[in-house]
DSSP file (Angstrom, degrees, kcal/mol; ACC not computed):
  #  RESIDUE AA STRUCTURE BP1 BP2  ACC     N-H-->O    O-->H-N    N-H-->O    O-->H-N    TCO  KAPPA ALPHA  PHI   PSI    X-CA   Y-CA   Z-CA
    1    1 A X              0   0    0      0, 0.0     2,-0.4     0, 0.0     0, 0.0   0.000 360.0 360.0 360.0 128.1    0.0    0.0    0.1
    2    2 A X        -     0   0    0      2,-0.0     2,-0.6     3,-0.0     3,-0.0  -0.859 360.0-139.1-103.7 140.9    1.4    3.4   -1.0
    3    3 A X    >   -     0   0    0     -2,-0.4     3,-1.5     1,-0.1     4,-0.2  -0.862   2.1-153.3 -95.1 115.1    0.8    6.5    1.0
    4    4 A X  T 3  S+     0   0    0     -2,-0.6     3,-0.3     1,-0.3    -1,-0.1   0.782  96.1  45.5 -57.6 -28.4    0.1    9.5   -1.3
    5    5 A X  T >   +     0   0    0      1,-0.2     3,-2.1     2,-0.1     4,-0.4  -0.034  68.5 123.6-106.5  27.1    1.4   11.8    1.5
    6    6 A X  G X  S+     0   0    0     -3,-1.5     3,-1.1     1,-0.3    -1,-0.2   0.813  70.1  63.5 -64.7 -26.0    4.6   10.0    2.5
    7    7 A X  G 3  S+     0   0    0     -3,-0.3    -1,-0.3     1,-0.2    -2,-0.1   0.671  99.1  55.5 -72.2 -12.9    6.6   13.2    1.8
    8    8 A X  G <  S+     0   0    0     -3,-2.1     2,-0.4     2,-0.1    -1,-0.2   0.482  79.8 113.3 -98.9  -1.9    4.7   15.0    4.6
    9    9 A X  S <  S-     0   0    0     -3,-1.1     5,-0.1    -4,-0.4    -3,-0.0  -0.546  73.8-114.7 -70.9 122.5    5.6   12.4    7.3
   10   10 A X     >  -     0   0    0     -2,-0.4     4,-2.2     1,-0.1     5,-0.2  -0.144  29.0-110.3 -52.4 157.3    7.9   13.8   10.0
   11   11 A X  H  > S+     0   0    0      2,-0.2     4,-2.6     1,-0.2     5,-0.2   0.913 117.2  52.6 -52.8 -50.4   11.3   12.2   10.1
   12   12 A X  H  > S+     0   0    0      1,-0.2     4,-2.1     2,-0.2    -1,-0.2   0.915 112.1  46.5 -56.9 -45.9   10.6   10.4   13.5
   13   13 A X  H  > S+     0   0    0      1,-0.2     4,-2.5     2,-0.2    -1,-0.2   0.884 111.4  51.4 -66.0 -36.1    7.4    8.9   12.1
   14   14 A X  H  X S+     0   0    0     -4,-2.2     4,-2.2     2,-0.2    -2,-0.2   0.858 110.3  48.3 -72.0 -37.5    9.1    7.9    8.9
   15   15 A X  H  X S+     0   0    0     -4,-2.6     4,-2.5     2,-0.2    -1,-0.2   0.910 112.3  50.2 -62.6 -42.9   11.9    6.1   10.8
   16   16 A X  H  X S+     0   0    0     -4,-2.1     4,-2.6    -5,-0.2    -2,-0.2   0.914 111.7  47.2 -56.4 -51.9    9.3    4.4   12.9
   17   17 A X  H  X S+     0   0    0     -4,-2.5     4,-2.2     2,-0.2     5,-0.2   0.946 113.1  48.5 -61.0 -50.4    7.3    3.3    9.7
   18   18 A X  H  X S+     0   0    0     -4,-2.2     4,-2.8     1,-0.2     5,-0.3   0.882 111.3  50.1 -61.6 -40.2   10.5    2.0    8.0
   19   19 A X  H  X S+     0   0    0     -4,-2.5     4,-2.1     1,-0.2    -1,-0.2   0.915 111.0  49.1 -67.1 -39.1   11.5    0.1   11.2
   20   20 A X  H  X S+     0   0    0     -4,-2.6     4,-1.5     2,-0.2    -2,-0.2   0.885 112.4  47.5 -60.5 -42.5    8.2   -1.5   11.4
   21   21 A X  H  X S+     0   0    0     -4,-2.2     4,-1.4     2,-0.2    -2,-0.2   0.889 115.3  45.8 -66.7 -45.8    8.2   -2.5    7.7
   22   22 A X  H  X S+     0   0    0     -4,-2.8     4,-2.0     1,-0.2    -2,-0.2   0.905 109.8  52.7 -70.2 -38.7   11.7   -3.9    7.9
   23   23 A X  H  X S+     0   0    0     -4,-2.1     4,-3.1    -5,-0.3    -1,-0.2   0.860 106.2  55.3 -64.8 -36.2   11.0   -5.8   11.1
   24   24 A X  H  X S+     0   0    0     -4,-1.5     4,-1.6     1,-0.2    -1,-0.2   0.855 107.2  49.2 -65.8 -33.2    8.0   -7.4    9.5
   25   25 A X  H  X S+     0   0    0     -4,-1.4     4,-1.1     2,-0.2    -2,-0.2   0.921 114.8  45.9 -71.2 -44.1   10.2   -8.7    6.7
   26   26 A X  H  X S+     0   0    0     -4,-2.0     4,-1.8     1,-0.2     3,-0.5   0.919 111.7  49.6 -63.9 -49.0   12.7  -10.0    9.2
   27   27 A X  H  X S+     0   0    0     -4,-3.1     4,-1.7     1,-0.2    -1,-0.2   0.808 103.6  59.1 -60.3 -35.0   10.1  -11.6   11.4
   28   28 A X  H  X S+     0   0    0     -4,-1.6     4,-0.6    -5,-0.2    -1,-0.2   0.840 109.2  46.2 -62.9 -34.0    8.4  -13.4    8.5
   29   29 A X  H >X S+     0   0    0     -4,-1.1     3,-0.9    -3,-0.5     4,-0.6   0.902 109.4  53.4 -74.0 -41.3   11.8  -15.1    7.8
   30   30 A X  H ><>S+     0   0    0     -4,-1.8     5,-2.1     1,-0.3     3,-1.2   0.831  97.8  67.7 -67.4 -30.6   12.3  -16.0   11.6
   31   31 A X  H ><5S+     0   0    0     -4,-1.7     3,-1.3     1,-0.3    -1,-0.3   0.856  89.6  63.3 -61.1 -34.9    8.8  -17.6   11.6
   32   32 A X  H <<5S+     0   0    0     -3,-0.9    -1,-0.3    -4,-0.6    -2,-0.2   0.823 112.1  35.4 -59.4 -31.0   10.2  -20.3    9.3
   33   33 A X  T <<5S-     0   0    0     -3,-1.2    -1,-0.3    -4,-0.6    -2,-0.2   0.277 111.3-119.2-103.4   8.2   12.6  -21.4   12.1
   34   34 A X  T < 5 +     0   0    0     -3,-1.3     2,-0.3    -4,-0.3    -3,-0.2   0.892  67.2 144.9  49.3  45.1   10.1  -20.6   14.9
   35   35 A X      < -     0   0    0     -5,-2.1    -1,-0.2    -8,-0.1     2,-0.2  -0.854  44.2-141.4-112.5 143.2   12.6  -18.2   16.2
   36   36 A X     >  -     0   0    0     -2,-0.3     4,-1.9    -3,-0.1     5,-0.2  -0.564  30.6-110.2 -90.2 167.0   11.9  -14.8   17.9
   37   37 A X  H  > S+     0   0    0     -2,-0.2     4,-2.2     2,-0.2     5,-0.1   0.885 120.4  50.0 -64.1 -36.6   14.0  -11.7   17.3
   38   38 A X  H  > S+     0   0    0      2,-0.2     4,-2.2     1,-0.2    -1,-0.2   0.912 109.8  50.5 -73.4 -39.9   15.5  -12.0   20.9
   39   39 A X  H  > S+     0   0    0      2,-0.2     4,-2.4     1,-0.2    -1,-0.2   0.845 111.3  49.6 -61.6 -35.5   16.4  -15.7   20.4
   40   40 A X  H  X S+     0   0    0     -4,-1.9     4,-2.6     2,-0.2    -2,-0.2   0.928 107.8  52.2 -65.1 -45.2   18.1  -14.8   17.1
   41   41 A X  H  X S+     0   0    0     -4,-2.2     4,-2.6     1,-0.2    -2,-0.2   0.922 111.9  47.2 -56.9 -46.9   20.0  -12.0   18.7
   42   42 A X  H  X S+     0   0    0     -4,-2.2     4,-2.7     1,-0.2    -1,-0.2   0.919 111.1  51.4 -60.0 -47.0   21.2  -14.6   21.3
   43   43 A X  H  X S+     0   0    0     -4,-2.4     4,-1.8     1,-0.2    -2,-0.2   0.881 112.3  45.9 -55.4 -43.4   22.0  -17.1   18.6
   44   44 A X  H  X S+     0   0    0     -4,-2.6     4,-2.6     2,-0.2    -2,-0.2   0.901 112.3  50.9 -65.2 -46.0   24.1  -14.5   16.7
   45   45 A X  H  X S+     0   0    0     -4,-2.6     4,-1.3     1,-0.2    -2,-0.2   0.905 110.3  48.6 -58.4 -47.0   25.9  -13.4   19.9
   46   46 A X  H  <>S+     0   0    0     -4,-2.7     5,-3.0     2,-0.2     6,-0.5   0.902 111.6  49.3 -65.5 -37.5   26.8  -16.9   20.8
   47   47 A X  H ><5S+     0   0    0     -4,-1.8     3,-1.5     1,-0.2    -2,-0.2   0.906 109.9  52.0 -68.2 -41.5   28.1  -17.6   17.3
   48   48 A X  H 3<5S+     0   0    0     -4,-2.6    -1,-0.2     1,-0.3    -2,-0.2   0.764 106.3  56.4 -57.3 -27.8   30.2  -14.3   17.5
   49   49 A X  T ><5S-     0   0    0     -4,-1.3     3,-0.6    -3,-0.3    -1,-0.3   0.057 131.1 -91.8 -99.5  23.4   31.6  -15.5   20.8
   50   50 A X  T < 5S-     0   0    0     -3,-1.5    -3,-0.2     1,-0.2    -2,-0.1   0.646  79.9 -56.4  75.3  17.7   32.9  -18.7   19.3
   51   51 A X  T 3 <S+     0   0    0     -5,-3.0    47,-2.9    -6,-0.2     2,-0.3   0.445 121.3  62.4  98.4   2.0   29.8  -20.7   20.1
   52   52 A X  E <   +A   97   0A   0     -3,-0.6     2,-0.3    -6,-0.5    45,-0.2  -0.990  47.1 164.9-156.8 152.9   29.7  -20.1   24.0
   53   53 A X  E     -A   96   0A   0     43,-2.2    43,-2.8    -2,-0.3     2,-0.2  -0.973  42.0 -98.2-159.4 154.2   29.2  -17.3   26.4
   54   54 A X  E >>  -A   95   0A   0     -2,-0.3     4,-1.3    41,-0.2     3,-1.0  -0.591  38.7-119.6 -77.1 142.9   28.4  -16.8   30.1
   55   55 A X  H 3> S+     0   0    0     39,-2.9     4,-2.6     1,-0.3     5,-0.1   0.815 110.8  59.0 -52.7 -41.4   24.8  -16.0   30.6
   56   56 A X  H 3> S+     0   0    0     38,-0.3     4,-1.8     1,-0.2    -1,-0.3   0.874 102.9  52.9 -59.3 -36.4   25.5  -12.7   32.3
   57   57 A X  H <> S+     0   0    0     -3,-1.0     4,-2.7     2,-0.2    -1,-0.2   0.897 107.7  51.1 -65.8 -41.3   27.4  -11.5   29.2
   58   58 A X  H  X S+     0   0    0     -4,-1.3     4,-2.7     1,-0.2     5,-0.2   0.921 108.3  53.7 -65.5 -41.9   24.3  -12.4   27.0
   59   59 A X  H  X>S+     0   0    0     -4,-2.6     5,-1.5     1,-0.2     4,-1.0   0.916 110.1  46.0 -56.2 -43.1   22.2  -10.4   29.4
   60   60 A X  H  <5S+     0   0    0     -4,-1.8     3,-0.4     2,-0.2    -2,-0.2   0.926 112.7  50.7 -61.4 -49.4   24.4   -7.4   29.0
   61   61 A X  H  <5S+     0   0    0     -4,-2.7    -2,-0.2     1,-0.2    -1,-0.2   0.916 114.8  42.1 -57.8 -45.1   24.5   -7.8   25.2
   62   62 A X  H  <5S-     0   0    0     -4,-2.7    -1,-0.2    -5,-0.2    -2,-0.2   0.606 100.3-133.8 -82.8 -10.2   20.7   -8.0   24.9
   63   63 A X  T  <5 +     0   0    0     -4,-1.0     2,-0.3    -3,-0.4    -3,-0.2   0.927  63.7 119.2  56.5  49.0   20.0   -5.2   27.4
   64   64 A X  S   <S-     0   0    0     -5,-1.5    -1,-0.2    -6,-0.1    -2,-0.1  -0.858  71.0 -79.4-133.3 173.6   17.3   -7.2   29.2
   65   65 A X    >>  -     0   0    0     -2,-0.3     4,-2.1     1,-0.1     3,-0.8  -0.340  40.4-115.5 -67.9 150.0   16.7   -8.5   32.6
   66   66 A X  H 3> S+     0   0    0      1,-0.2     4,-2.2     2,-0.2     5,-0.2   0.855 116.6  57.9 -52.7 -34.1   18.5  -11.8   33.8
   67   67 A X  H 3> S+     0   0    0      2,-0.2     4,-1.8     1,-0.2    -1,-0.2   0.831 102.5  53.0 -69.4 -29.4   15.1  -13.4   34.0
   68   68 A X  H <> S+     0   0    0     -3,-0.8     4,-2.3     2,-0.2     5,-0.2   0.944 110.4  47.2 -71.2 -49.1   14.4  -12.7   30.4
   69   69 A X  H  X S+     0   0    0     -4,-2.1     4,-2.6     1,-0.2    -2,-0.2   0.884 108.2  55.2 -57.5 -36.8   17.6  -14.3   29.3
   70   70 A X  H  X S+     0   0    0     -4,-2.2     4,-2.8     2,-0.2    -1,-0.2   0.914 110.0  47.9 -62.7 -43.5   16.9  -17.3   31.5
   71   71 A X  H  X S+     0   0    0     -4,-1.8     4,-2.4     2,-0.2    -2,-0.2   0.924 111.1  49.3 -62.6 -41.8   13.6  -17.7   29.7
   72   72 A X  H  X S+     0   0    0     -4,-2.3     4,-2.4     2,-0.2     5,-0.2   0.927 112.2  47.9 -66.3 -44.5   15.1  -17.4   26.3
   73   73 A X  H  X S+     0   0    0     -4,-2.6     4,-2.9     2,-0.2     5,-0.2   0.915 110.1  52.1 -62.6 -43.7   17.8  -19.9   27.2
   74   74 A X  H  X S+     0   0    0     -4,-2.8     4,-2.6     2,-0.2     5,-0.2   0.961 112.4  46.2 -54.9 -50.9   15.3  -22.4   28.6
   75   75 A X  H  X S+     0   0    0     -4,-2.4     4,-1.2     1,-0.2    -2,-0.2   0.899 115.6  45.9 -61.2 -43.2   13.2  -22.2   25.4
   76   76 A X  H  <>S+     0   0    0     -4,-2.4     5,-2.5     1,-0.2     6,-0.7   0.865 112.3  50.4 -69.1 -37.7   16.3  -22.5   23.2
   77   77 A X  H ><5S+     0   0    0     -4,-2.9     3,-1.3     1,-0.2    -2,-0.2   0.870 106.4  55.2 -72.6 -33.6   17.6  -25.4   25.3
   78   78 A X  H 3<5S+     0   0    0     -4,-2.6    -1,-0.2     1,-0.3    -2,-0.2   0.823 108.3  50.1 -64.6 -28.5   14.2  -27.2   25.0
   79   79 A X  T 3<5S-     0   0    0     -4,-1.2    -1,-0.3    -5,-0.2    -2,-0.2   0.379 118.6-114.7 -90.9   4.0   14.5  -26.9   21.2
   80   80 A X  T < 5S+     0   0    0     -3,-1.3    22,-0.4     2,-0.2    21,-0.4   0.717  83.6 117.9  73.8  24.6   18.1  -28.4   21.3
   81   81 A X  S   <S+     0   0    0     -5,-2.5    18,-1.5    20,-0.2     2,-0.3   0.633  77.4  15.7 -95.1 -16.1   19.8  -25.2   20.1
   82   82 A X  E     -B   98   0A   0     -6,-0.7     2,-0.3    16,-0.3    16,-0.2  -0.977  61.2-145.4-149.8 158.9   21.9  -24.6   23.2
   83   83 A X  E     -B   97   0A   0     14,-2.5    14,-2.2    -2,-0.3     2,-0.4  -0.895  14.1-147.9-121.0 160.8   23.1  -26.3   26.4
   84   84 A X  E     +B   96   0A   0     -2,-0.3     2,-0.3    12,-0.2    12,-0.2  -0.993  25.5 155.8-133.4 135.4   23.6  -24.7   29.8
   85   85 A X  E     -B   95   0A   0     10,-1.8    10,-3.2    -2,-0.4     2,-0.3  -0.934  48.4 -82.0-145.5 167.1   26.2  -25.7   32.3
   86   86 A X  E     -B   94   0A   0     -2,-0.3     2,-0.3     8,-0.3     8,-0.3  -0.619  51.4-112.0 -70.7 132.1   28.2  -24.3   35.2
   87   87 A X    >   -     0   0    0      6,-2.4     3,-0.7     3,-0.5     6,-0.3  -0.514  19.2-148.0 -67.1 121.4   31.2  -22.3   34.1
   88   88 A X  T 3  S+     0   0    0     -2,-0.3     3,-0.2     1,-0.2    -1,-0.2   0.754  98.8  53.2 -65.9 -22.3   34.2  -24.3   35.1
   89   89 A X  T 3  S+     0   0    0      1,-0.3     2,-0.3     2,-0.0    -1,-0.2   0.698 125.6  18.3 -80.4 -25.1   36.1  -21.0   35.5
   90   90 A X    X   -     0   0    0     -3,-0.7     3,-2.3     3,-0.1    -3,-0.5  -0.789  65.0-158.0-155.8 100.0   33.4  -19.4   37.9
   91   91 A X  T 3  S+     0   0    0     -2,-0.3    -3,-0.1     1,-0.3    -1,-0.0   0.596  92.3  62.9 -59.7 -13.5   31.0  -21.7   39.6
   92   92 A X  T 3  S+     0   0    0     -6,-0.1    -1,-0.3     2,-0.0     2,-0.3   0.603  95.2  77.8 -90.4  -8.2   28.5  -18.8   40.1
   93   93 A X  S <  S-     0   0    0     -3,-2.3    -6,-2.4    -6,-0.3     2,-0.5  -0.676  71.8-138.4 -96.5 150.7   28.2  -18.4   36.2
   94   94 A X  E     - B   0  86A   0     -2,-0.3   -39,-2.9    -8,-0.3     2,-0.6  -0.943  15.7-146.5-105.8 128.8   26.2  -20.4   33.7
   95   95 A X  E     -AB  54  85A   0    -10,-3.2   -10,-1.8    -2,-0.5     2,-0.5  -0.866   8.8-157.1 -98.8 121.0   27.9  -21.1   30.5
   96   96 A X  E     -AB  53  84A   0    -43,-2.8   -43,-2.2    -2,-0.6     2,-0.4  -0.848  14.2-175.5-100.7 128.9   25.6  -21.2   27.4
   97   97 A X  E     -AB  52  83A   0    -14,-2.2   -14,-2.5    -2,-0.5   -45,-0.2  -0.982  25.1-118.0-131.7 137.8   27.0  -23.2   24.4
   98   98 A X  E     - B   0  82A   0    -47,-2.9   -16,-0.3    -2,-0.4     2,-0.1  -0.508  26.7-143.0 -66.4 140.2   25.6  -23.7   20.9
   99   99 A X     >  -     0   0    0    -18,-1.5     4,-2.4    -2,-0.2     5,-0.2  -0.433  32.2 -99.1 -88.0 170.1   24.7  -27.3   20.0
  100  100 A X  H  > S+     0   0    0      1,-0.2     4,-1.9     2,-0.2     5,-0.1   0.878 129.5  52.1 -57.6 -37.3   25.3  -28.6   16.5
  101  101 A X  H  > S+     0   0    0    -21,-0.4     4,-2.4     2,-0.2    -1,-0.2   0.873 107.5  52.3 -64.8 -38.0   21.7  -28.0   15.8
  102  102 A X  H  > S+     0   0    0    -22,-0.4     4,-2.7     2,-0.2    -2,-0.2   0.890 109.8  49.3 -56.7 -45.3   22.1  -24.4   17.1
  103  103 A X  H  X S+     0   0    0     -4,-2.4     4,-2.2     2,-0.2    -2,-0.2   0.891 111.5  49.0 -67.5 -38.5   25.1  -23.9   14.7
  104  104 A X  H  X S+     0   0    0     -4,-1.9     4,-2.3     2,-0.2     5,-0.2   0.937 112.5  46.0 -63.6 -50.7   23.1  -25.3   11.8
  105  105 A X  H  X S+     0   0    0     -4,-2.4     4,-3.1     1,-0.2     5,-0.3   0.902 110.8  54.9 -61.9 -42.3   20.1  -23.0   12.5
  106  106 A X  H  X S+     0   0    0     -4,-2.7     4,-2.4     1,-0.2    -2,-0.2   0.930 109.1  47.7 -58.1 -45.0   22.5  -20.1   12.9
  107  107 A X  H  X S+     0   0    0     -4,-2.2     4,-2.2     2,-0.2    -2,-0.2   0.940 116.1  43.0 -58.9 -49.9   23.9  -20.7    9.4
  108  108 A X  H  X S+     0   0    0     -4,-2.3     4,-2.2     1,-0.2    -2,-0.2   0.932 115.8  47.9 -67.5 -45.7   20.5  -21.0    7.8
  109  109 A X  H  X S+     0   0    0     -4,-3.1     4,-2.5    -5,-0.2     5,-0.2   0.896 109.8  53.2 -62.1 -40.2   19.1  -18.0    9.7
  110  110 A X  H  X S+     0   0    0     -4,-2.4     4,-2.8    -5,-0.3     5,-0.2   0.922 108.2  51.0 -65.8 -42.6   22.2  -15.8    8.8
  111  111 A X  H  X S+     0   0    0     -4,-2.2     4,-1.9     1,-0.2    -1,-0.2   0.928 113.1  44.6 -65.3 -40.1   21.7  -16.6    5.1
  112  112 A X  H  X S+     0   0    0     -4,-2.2     4,-2.0     2,-0.2    -1,-0.2   0.865 112.1  51.2 -69.8 -35.0   18.1  -15.6    5.2
  113  113 A X  H  X S+     0   0    0     -4,-2.5     4,-3.2     2,-0.2     5,-0.2   0.900 109.0  52.6 -65.0 -42.2   18.8  -12.5    7.2
  114  114 A X  H  X S+     0   0    0     -4,-2.8     4,-1.9    -5,-0.2    -2,-0.2   0.916 110.5  47.6 -57.8 -42.9   21.5  -11.5    4.6
  115  115 A X  H  X S+     0   0    0     -4,-1.9     4,-1.7    -5,-0.2    -1,-0.2   0.892 110.9  50.4 -65.7 -39.5   18.9  -12.0    1.9
  116  116 A X  H  X S+     0   0    0     -4,-2.0     4,-2.2     2,-0.2    -2,-0.2   0.909 108.6  53.2 -64.9 -43.2   16.4   -9.9    3.9
  117  117 A X  H  X S+     0   0    0     -4,-3.2     4,-1.4     1,-0.2    -2,-0.2   0.880 107.5  51.8 -55.7 -41.1   19.2   -7.2    4.3
  118  118 A X  H  < S+     0   0    0     -4,-1.9     4,-0.4    -5,-0.2    -1,-0.2   0.874 107.4  52.2 -70.1 -32.3   19.6   -7.2    0.5
  119  119 A X  H >< S+     0   0    0     -4,-1.7     3,-1.1     1,-0.2     4,-0.3   0.918 107.3  52.8 -66.3 -40.8   15.9   -6.7    0.0
  120  120 A X  H 3< S+     0   0    0     -4,-2.2     3,-0.3     1,-0.3    -1,-0.2   0.819 115.5  39.7 -61.2 -32.2   15.9   -3.8    2.4
  121  121 A X  T >< S+     0   0    0     -4,-1.4     3,-2.1     1,-0.2    -1,-0.3   0.332  84.4 103.1 -98.1   3.1   18.7   -2.1    0.4
  122  122 A X  T <  S+     0   0    0     -3,-1.1    -1,-0.2    -4,-0.4    -2,-0.1   0.692  76.0  57.6 -65.8 -19.9   17.5   -3.0   -3.1
  123  123 A X  T 3  S+     0   0    0     -3,-0.3     2,-0.3    -4,-0.3    -1,-0.3   0.356  99.7  78.3 -92.7   6.3   16.2    0.5   -3.8
  124  124 A X  S <  S-     0   0    0     -3,-2.1     2,-0.1     4,-0.0    -3,-0.0  -0.863  76.9-126.9-116.1 145.7   19.7    2.0   -3.1
  125  125 A X     >  -     0   0    0     -2,-0.3     4,-2.9     1,-0.1     5,-0.2  -0.477  42.4-102.7 -74.2 162.9   22.7    2.3   -5.2
  126  126 A X  H  > S+     0   0    0      1,-0.2     4,-1.7     2,-0.2     5,-0.2   0.895 125.5  51.1 -59.9 -35.6   25.8    0.9   -3.3
  127  127 A X  H  > S+     0   0    0      2,-0.2     4,-2.6     1,-0.2    -1,-0.2   0.914 111.0  46.7 -59.9 -45.6   26.8    4.6   -2.6
  128  128 A X  H  > S+     0   0    0      2,-0.2     4,-3.0     1,-0.2     5,-0.2   0.929 110.8  52.9 -63.7 -45.7   23.4    5.5   -1.3
  129  129 A X  H  X S+     0   0    0     -4,-2.9     4,-1.9     1,-0.2    -1,-0.2   0.855 109.7  47.5 -57.5 -40.2   23.4    2.4    0.9
  130  130 A X  H  X S+     0   0    0     -4,-1.7     4,-2.7    -5,-0.2     5,-0.2   0.925 114.0  49.5 -73.2 -47.4   26.8    3.2    2.4
  131  131 A X  H  X S+     0   0    0     -4,-2.6     4,-2.3     1,-0.2    -2,-0.2   0.939 111.7  47.0 -50.9 -50.7   25.5    6.8    3.0
  132  132 A X  H  X S+     0   0    0     -4,-3.0     4,-2.3     1,-0.2    -1,-0.2   0.891 111.9  49.3 -57.7 -45.5   22.4    5.8    4.6
  133  133 A X  H  X S+     0   0    0     -4,-1.9     4,-2.2    -5,-0.2    -1,-0.2   0.897 111.6  50.1 -64.4 -42.8   24.1    3.3    6.8
  134  134 A X  H  X S+     0   0    0     -4,-2.7     4,-1.9     1,-0.2    -2,-0.2   0.851 112.1  47.2 -62.7 -35.7   26.7    5.9    7.9
  135  135 A X  H  X S+     0   0    0     -4,-2.3     4,-2.4    -5,-0.2    -2,-0.2   0.856 110.9  51.2 -76.8 -33.1   24.0    8.4    8.7
  136  136 A X  H  X S+     0   0    0     -4,-2.3     4,-2.7     2,-0.2    -2,-0.2   0.898 110.7  50.0 -69.2 -39.7   21.9    5.8   10.7
  137  137 A X  H  X S+     0   0    0     -4,-2.2     4,-2.6     2,-0.2     5,-0.2   0.954 111.8  47.4 -59.0 -48.3   25.0    4.9   12.7
  138  138 A X  H  X S+     0   0    0     -4,-1.9     4,-2.5     1,-0.2    -2,-0.2   0.915 113.4  47.9 -56.7 -48.1   25.7    8.6   13.4
  139  139 A X  H  X S+     0   0    0     -4,-2.4     4,-2.9     2,-0.2     5,-0.2   0.916 110.5  52.3 -64.4 -42.1   22.0    9.1   14.4
  140  140 A X  H  X S+     0   0    0     -4,-2.7     4,-2.6     1,-0.2    -2,-0.2   0.928 110.4  47.7 -57.1 -49.3   22.1    6.0   16.6
  141  141 A X  H  X S+     0   0    0     -4,-2.6     4,-1.9     1,-0.2    -1,-0.2   0.902 112.7  49.1 -58.3 -44.1   25.2    7.2   18.5
  142  142 A X  H  X S+     0   0    0     -4,-2.5     4,-2.4    -5,-0.2    -1,-0.2   0.897 111.1  48.5 -64.9 -40.9   23.6   10.6   18.9
  143  143 A X  H  X S+     0   0    0     -4,-2.9     4,-2.9     2,-0.2     5,-0.2   0.883 108.5  54.9 -71.9 -33.6   20.3    9.2   20.3
  144  144 A X  H  X S+     0   0    0     -4,-2.6     4,-2.2    -5,-0.2    -1,-0.2   0.931 110.1  46.5 -63.9 -40.1   22.2    7.0   22.7
  145  145 A X  H  X S+     0   0    0     -4,-1.9     4,-0.9     2,-0.2    -2,-0.2   0.909 112.2  50.3 -67.0 -38.7   23.9   10.0   24.1
  146  146 A X  H >X S+     0   0    0     -4,-2.4     3,-0.7     1,-0.2     4,-0.7   0.912 110.1  50.5 -58.6 -45.8   20.7   11.9   24.3
  147  147 A X  H >< S+     0   0    0     -4,-2.9     3,-1.1     1,-0.3    -2,-0.2   0.892 105.1  56.5 -61.6 -42.6   19.1    9.0   26.1
  148  148 A X  H 3< S+     0   0    0     -4,-2.2    -1,-0.3     1,-0.2    -2,-0.2   0.749 102.1  57.2 -64.8 -20.2   21.9    8.8   28.6
  149  149 A X  H <<        0   0    0     -4,-0.9    -1,-0.2    -3,-0.7    -2,-0.2   0.680 360.0 360.0 -81.7 -15.1   21.3   12.5   29.5
  150  150 A X    <<        0   0    0     -3,-1.1    -1,-0.2    -4,-0.7    -2,-0.2   0.519 360.0 360.0 -73.8 360.0   17.7   11.8   30.4
């Protein structure tokens, strides 16, 4: 559906609209794997961390409460994507590790997310894509500083 007056939408609302539309594209792909966005973020972080991380580190990365990460880990553990054990280096910590199934799902998800990213950028030249990305990074950093002042 095209909005005849899209040129009149304030920047904040336009950013929100684009975020909503891009999230819908991403979530449609995640549904194929019965994954939530939060579970996907955790899967990606675990992969970036060499396949394992302490649970408190995942909590910091996801910017959520420990109980939220605990619930995510439980659901992912039930599906065979991760295992949870006491960290041998610190008995107070829980070590979350990707299983082989988790690695396979990560690989498949990543390919689909990369394709989704390409769909999001399809209306831009490579130069425009880079410029937009640079501007969005600058805006995100600025807004994080503004939030910290509140």
